[in-house]
VOPAGU-2260 file (C-alpha; in pm, 1 decimal, decimal comma):
REM VOPAGU-2260
SITE   aa  ch    i         X         Y         Z
SITE  MET   A    0    -799,6    1066,6    2525,2
SITE  LYS   A    1    -424,3    1105,6    2477,5
SITE  VAL   A    2    -243,0     802,6    2341,0
SITE  ILE   A    3     109,4     719,2    2225,9
SITE  LEU   A    4     130,0     551,0    1886,1
SITE  ARG   A    5     322,9     223,1    1878,5
SITE  ASP   A    6     323,6     210,6    1498,8
SITE  ASP   A    7     258,7     440,4    1204,7
SITE  VAL   A    8    -114,7     504,2    1167,2
SITE  GLU   A    9    -222,1     661,9     840,9
SITE  ASN   A   10    -379,3    1007,5     879,2
SITE  LEU   A   11    -294,3    1010,2    1251,3
SITE  GLY   A   12      80,8     997,7    1315,3
SITE  THR   A   13     401,7     798,7    1338,7
SITE  PHE   A   14     562,4     579,7    1603,7
SITE  GLY   A   15     606,4     756,8    1937,0
SITE  ALA   A   16     372,7    1047,3    1859,3
SITE  VAL   A   17     138,8    1156,8    2138,5
SITE  VAL   A   18    -199,2    1231,6    1983,8
SITE  GLN   A   19    -545,2    1325,6    2105,5
SITE  VAL   A   20    -815,5    1088,7    1976,2
SITE  ALA   A   21   -1174,9    1008,0    2059,6
SITE  ASP   A   22   -1213,8     768,8    2352,3
SITE  GLY   A   23   -1400,0     509,3    2145,3
SITE  TYR   A   24   -1141,5     514,5    1865,7
SITE  ALA   A   25    -864,4     453,4    2118,5
SITE  ARG   A   26   -1045,5     181,6    2316,4
SITE  ASN   A   27   -1211,2      -1,5    2027,1
SITE  TYR   A   28    -955,4      26,6    1746,9
SITE  LEU   A   29    -607,0     149,6    1838,9
SITE  MET   A   30    -546,2     -28,9    2169,4
SITE  PRO   A   31    -688,5    -375,2    2080,4
SITE  ARG   A   32    -471,9    -383,0    1766,0
SITE  GLY   A   33    -160,6    -281,2    1958,8
SITE  LEU   A   34    -129,5      45,9    1767,1
SITE  ALA   A   35    -140,5     271,9    2074,2
SITE  LEU   A   36     -90,8     293,0    2449,8
SITE  LEU   A   37    -245,7     527,2    2702,4
SITE  ALA   A   38     -17,3     832,3    2734,9
SITE  THR   A   39     126,8     794,8    3084,6
SITE  GLU   A   40     472,7     892,5    3208,8
SITE  GLY   A   41     578,9     526,5    3234,6
SITE  ASN   A   42     459,2     440,8    2882,7
SITE  ILE   A   43     635,8     745,3    2738,3
SITE  ALA   A   44     964,7     636,4    2901,5
SITE  GLN   A   45     921,7     277,2    2780,5
SITE  LEU   A   46     856,9     387,8    2421,4
SITE  GLY   A   47    1169,6     603,6    2429,7
SITE  ALA   A   48    1373,0     287,5    2485,1
SITE  GLU   A   49    1194,1     102,6    2203,5
SITE  ARG   A   50    1239,9     388,6    1955,9
SITE  GLU   A   51    1589,2     279,6    1842,4
SITE  ALA   A   52    1476,9     -75,8    1761,0
SITE  TRP   A   53    1175,6      62,6    1576,8
SITE  GLN   A   54    1398,4     298,6    1375,1
SITE  LYS   A   55    1615,5       4,1    1260,4
SITE  LYS   A   56    1303,9    -189,5    1158,3
SITE  VAL   A   57    1168,9     105,2     957,2
SITE  THR   A   58    1504,7     159,4     783,6
SITE  LYS   A   59    1526,0    -208,3     683,2
SITE  PHE   A   60    1166,4    -205,5     558,6
SITE  LYS   A   61    1240,0      99,9     342,9
SITE  GLU   A   62    1558,8     -54,5     202,3
SITE  ASP   A   63    1368,5    -372,6     113,0
SITE  ALA   A   64    1095,8    -164,7     -53,9
SITE  GLU   A   65    1358,0      23,3    -258,2
SITE  LYS   A   66    1507,6    -308,1    -378,5
SITE  VAL   A   67    1164,1    -432,1    -485,9
SITE  ALA   A   68    1095,4     -96,4    -656,1
SITE  ALA   A   69    1419,7    -125,6    -853,1
SITE  SER   A   70    1324,7    -472,7    -975,5
SITE  LEU   A   71     967,3    -359,2   -1055,9
SITE  GLN   A   72    1090,5     -60,8   -1258,9
SITE  GLY   A   73    1097,2    -240,2   -1596,3
SITE  VAL   A   74     800,8    -472,3   -1543,6
SITE  THR   A   75     525,7    -468,0   -1804,6
SITE  LEU   A   76     212,2    -675,0   -1756,8
SITE  GLU   A   77      -0,7    -779,5   -2051,9
SITE  PHE   A   78    -361,7    -887,8   -2029,3
SITE  LYS   A   79    -565,7   -1032,4   -2317,0
SITE  ARG   A   80    -937,0    -969,5   -2289,4
SITE  LYS   A   81   -1235,2    -988,7   -2521,5
SITE  ALA   A   82   -1335,5    -645,6   -2644,6
SITE  GLY   A   83   -1591,6    -477,5   -2868,3
SITE  GLU   A   84   -1626,5    -142,1   -3042,8
SITE  GLU   A   85   -1799,7     140,2   -2858,0
SITE  GLU   A   86   -1789,2     502,1   -2975,1
SITE  GLY   A   87   -1464,6     457,2   -3165,8
SITE  ALA   A   88   -1278,5     286,6   -2881,6
SITE  GLU   A   89   -1234,7     -78,4   -2803,0
SITE  LYS   A   90   -1412,5    -146,3   -2475,1
SITE  LEU   A   91   -1353,7    -465,1   -2278,6
SITE  PHE   A   92   -1622,7    -717,7   -2195,1
SITE  GLY   A   93   -1528,1    -704,4   -1828,0
SITE  SER   A   94   -1225,0    -527,5   -1683,7
SITE  VAL   A   95    -872,9    -561,0   -1547,3
SITE  THR   A   96    -876,8    -508,3   -1171,8
SITE  ALA   A   97    -617,0    -465,0    -898,3
SITE  MET   A   98    -670,0    -831,0    -812,2
SITE  ASP   A   99    -573,3    -930,5   -1168,6
SITE  ILE   A  100    -259,1    -717,5   -1143,1
SITE  GLU   A  101    -174,8    -868,5    -802,0
SITE  LYS   A  102    -208,2   -1219,6    -947,6
SITE  ALA   A  103       9,0   -1135,2   -1251,2
SITE  LEU   A  104     277,8    -983,5   -1026,2
SITE  LYS   A  105     268,5   -1293,0    -804,6
SITE  GLU   A  106     328,0   -1509,8   -1113,5
SITE  LYS   A  107     637,5   -1298,0   -1187,3
SITE  GLY   A  108     765,7   -1352,6    -831,7
SITE  PHE   A  109     656,3   -1028,3    -660,7
SITE  LYS   A  110     453,4   -1032,0    -338,9
SITE  ILE   A  111     249,1    -713,4    -371,5
SITE  GLU   A  112     -84,8    -688,2    -193,0
SITE  LYS   A  113    -393,3    -562,9    -373,9
SITE  LYS   A  114    -428,9    -270,7    -131,4
SITE  ASN   A  115     -88,8    -136,6    -244,7
SITE  ILE   A  116    -191,5    -122,6    -611,9
SITE  HIS   A  117    -340,0     220,5    -669,8
SITE  MET   A  118    -596,4     238,9    -948,7
SITE  ARG   A  119    -868,4     501,1    -970,9
SITE  GLU   A  120   -1092,4     246,0   -1136,5
SITE  SER   A  121   -1069,3     -86,0   -1316,5
SITE  LEU   A  122    -925,5     -81,4   -1667,5
SITE  ARG   A  123   -1213,3    -112,7   -1914,5
SITE  HIS   A  124   -1047,1     -21,0   -2245,5
SITE  VAL   A  125    -776,6    -163,3   -2466,8
SITE  GLY   A  126    -450,8      30,0   -2435,5
SITE  GLU   A  127    -140,8      95,4   -2228,5
SITE  PHE   A  128    -173,0     223,6   -1873,5
SITE  SER   A  129      59,9     331,2   -1594,8
SITE  ILE   A  130     -38,8     192,9   -1254,4
SITE  GLY   A  131     107,4     310,5    -923,2
SITE  VAL   A  132     233,1      64,6    -664,2
SITE  LYS   A  133     300,2     189,6    -310,5
SITE  LEU   A  134     563,3     -27,6    -143,7
SITE  HIS   A  135     638,4     202,1     150,9
SITE  PRO   A  136     505,8     544,1     254,1
SITE  GLU   A  137     810,7     697,6      83,6
SITE  VAL   A  138     862,5     442,8    -197,5
SITE  ARG   A  139     627,3     437,3    -494,8
SITE  VAL   A  140     683,3     288,1    -839,4
SITE  GLU   A  141     487,4     292,2   -1164,9
SITE  ILE   A  142     436,2     -27,5   -1366,4
SITE  LYS   A  143     308,4     -51,6   -1721,4
SITE  VAL   A  144      -5,9    -251,4   -1789,4
SITE  THR   A  145    -101,1    -330,3   -2146,5
SITE  VAL   A  146    -449,0    -452,6   -2230,1
SITE  VAL   A  147    -488,7    -607,9   -2576,8
SITE  LYS   A  148    -784,8    -743,1   -2766,1
SITE  GLU   A  149    -815,5   -1120,7   -2762,0
């Protein structure tokens, strides 16, 4: 089924793109969420008119993300956790997760969702780590996270 995307869909396309997708994916996921329309001549013409407003919205979103990235640039988060010795390294009794980082950022006044904090795995050792935060598809910033022994 050919559909027109009404928003950016990861791994599929951007606003206004005409893409071929499975019928079930279009009917059960894209269309109910307002992410796509059936690709008809009328819908293509309508989306052409909406494209300018969408472009302004995307530009503002990116500018806002760049402002947040600039303020996040020097942020360092510190977590104190109980730790024990294991094979020469201090291993935590527990871990520091993306949820912990989200909560610490919220306390500092940043509204960053857990899904935008990119960690391969939870932090399980004492040390200093660099964690990626994706604020926009084109704006990414690294924050420092320090885990110390309690």
